N, C-alpha and C positions, 0 to 999 in steps of 0.2 A: 547686295542688298539694292544697289544702285541701279543694275540690270532690271528688278522688279519693279521699281517704282518707272523707271523710265516705258516699261512694259505695262503698267497699269493705266499711266498717263496716256500712251497709245490705243489700249482699249476704250478709255472712256470718250476719248475724241472722234474714235470711230463711230461708238454707239450714239454720241450726241449728235454726229452729221446724219445718222439716219441710213436708210437702204439708198448703197450706190445703183443710181437708176442708167437707163439710157439715154443718149443724147436725142433729140428729135432733129430731125433734116431741116436745112435752111436756117441755122443759126438762131432758131426759137429760142427765145429766153429760158435757161434752165431753172428749176427750182433752189431754194435753199436748203430745203429737207424735205425728204418723204421719208411717210412712217407706212407701212402695211403690216399690222396686228401680225404675229406667227411668222414673220419671212425677214431672214435676215441676210440673205443672197438669193440673188435669181438664178434660174426661175422660182417663182414663188408657187407651192403647191395650194390648190383652190377645187374643192370640192365640187363637183359640178350641180347644178340646183342650189346653189347658194349663194351668197354674196360676197363681193370680191370689196372690202374695208380699205379705205385709205385714207392718211391726211398729207396736206402739201402745203408746207410754208413759202410765200415766195413775195416779193414787192414788184408789182408792176411798175417800171419807168415812165409812165403817164397816168395824168388824173380820168378815173372813170366813174361814169354812174351807173355802170352795168357789169355784172361778170356773167359771160355765158361757158358752161361746160360742154366740150364735145368729145366721145370718145370713139377709137375707132380700134378696131380689130383685125390684126391679119394672120394667114395661117400662110408659109411658104411663100410669101410675097405677095399673094392675094388677098385683097381685102373681103372682109366677111361683113353681111348685114349687122348692124348693134344700133338699136334704138336708145337712144340715151333716156332713161326716167325723167319725166317732169319734176319730179322732186329733186335732181341733181343737175338736171338744165340749167335752173336760175342759180347762179354759184351764190351771189348775193342772199339768199335762204340758208347758206350751209358755211359762213363765214364765223370767224370768233368775234365779229364786229360786223357794224353795216356800212353799207355804199350809201354817199361816193365815197371814194378811196382817194387819196392824193398820190402824188406820183413817190415813189421810192416808202409808201407806207408797207410794212410787212403786215401779212395776213396769213392766217391759217385755215382751208377750206377742207372740211372733213366730209365723206360721202362713202356711199356704197353703190356699187353698180352691180346690179342682179347677173349671175352666170348661168344661161340655160342654152348649153350647148348640145348639139346631136351626137357629139362624139367626147372619149374621153381617153385619155393617156396621151392626149397631143400637146403642145406647148404651142401658143398663140402669144403674139405680141400687142400688149394692150398699151394705145397711144393715146395720154391725156392731154387735152389742149384745153387752157382757160384763155378768152376772150374778153375784152372790154369794148367800150364803144367804137363804132366804127369797125369792129372785128381784129383790131388791134390785139396783138398776142401778147399776153401778159405774163404768161409762162407754159411751157409744156415738157412732159415727160414720157418714157415709155417704161414698161416693165414688161418681161415674158411670164407668162403663167403657164403652169403645166394642170392640166384639168383632170382631176381624179375622179 
């Protein structure tokens, strides 16, 4: 009985923390939680010609009036051209509160990025970086995505 309770607690704590994502380079701040619907472990399977939906909870370490979302895709270490849609680029329009934000304020940004690739069956790395005033990095995470 004790082992079952411990296993249940561990399961709930793993779910509560969301998806285990990849750390961005240069020690950029990591998120508190990332949720990608339908994905419990990397790589996530995403149909081509669909949207990659996600939510990320983070707390910038600095006050900011703006949030800008940038997405980079890479395949075998080569960066692929990816234009962030305007509806996603302005992060203040996609958070559960409004800008400005105070230092340490926890916020959740929800977005969707269109997936329109010339190939399927490949796994790409998608890196999501959210910056504040002056280009300061508020949070960054990466996820591997298999295009189906």
